[in-house]
N, C-alpha and C positions, 0 to 999 in steps of 0.2 A: 790757670783755669779761673774764669770769672766766678767770684763768690766763694772760692776755697779759702779756708782760714787755717792758720797754724795753731790757733788757740783751741781749747776744748770747749766748743760751742755746740749746743743742741741743734739738731736738724740742719746742719750745714755740711758742705763738702769739706773733706780733709785735705790740707796741703802738707805734703811730706817735706822733711828737710833734705839736705844734700845726701844724707846717708840712707834715705828712704824710711826714716822713722817719723812717728807722729805721737802727740800726747793725747791721752784719753783717760776717761774715768773707768767705768765698768764696761767691758766689752762682752756681749753675749753671743756665743757662736758654738757650732758643733765642730769638734776637732777630729779630723781624719788623720790617722797615722799615730806617731808616738810623740809625746811631749818630752823634751830632753831636760828642761829645767822647770820645776814647779815651785812657786812661792806660796806659802800658806799650808793649810792642813787639808788633805784630801779625805773626804768622808769614807767610812767603811763601805757604804752602799755604792760608792763610785770606784772601788778597788783600792782605797787607801787604808790607813790605819786609824784614822780619826784622832790622831794624836800628834804632838810636836816633839816628843822625846821618845827614846827607845823604851824606857820604863813605862811611860804612859801608853805606848802602843801595845806592850805586852798585857797591860791591864785591860785596855779596850778590847783586845782580841782574846782575852781570857787565857793567856799563856802563863805558865808558872814563872815566877820571878827568878828563882834560884836554880838554874839548870847547869851552872858551871861544873858541879860535881858529876855531871853525866857525861863529861867529855870522854870520847872513845869507848862509850858503853852503849848498850842497846836499852833505850828507854821503854818503860812500861807504866801503866797506871796502877798504883798500889790500891787505890780506891778512887771514888769519884773525884776527889779534890787533890790527890797526892801523886805527883809524878815521881817515879823512882827509876831503878835500873834492874836489869835481869841479873840474877846471881847464877842461874843455870838455865840451859836451853835443852829441852828434850828433843833430840834429833830423830827419835823413833816415831814421832807423830808427823802427820802430813803438814801441819802448820808450824812445826818447830816450837811447841809451846814453851813459854818463858815462865820461870819461877821468879816472881817479882820480889825484890828486897823489901 
């Protein structure tokens, strides 16, 4: 195509290589469907964690760091900042109230 370039040039038509690929800087678009591979950090506002490690994601999402001790237990909030586990469940109540450790 006349005027198409394989280089990353502003305001020009793009020439694709034999595989259908092209080089570009920042591409702005709306994605319909699912992204299978994402490079970089996805902001919390966009459905991501806002972090690049699991530990930083837990911090960003305000998830307690040490939940390993809760494996195979029912978790409960002991107070506003402390995640713990149920030591007893009252099955006589409609909600199955938990006695938090």
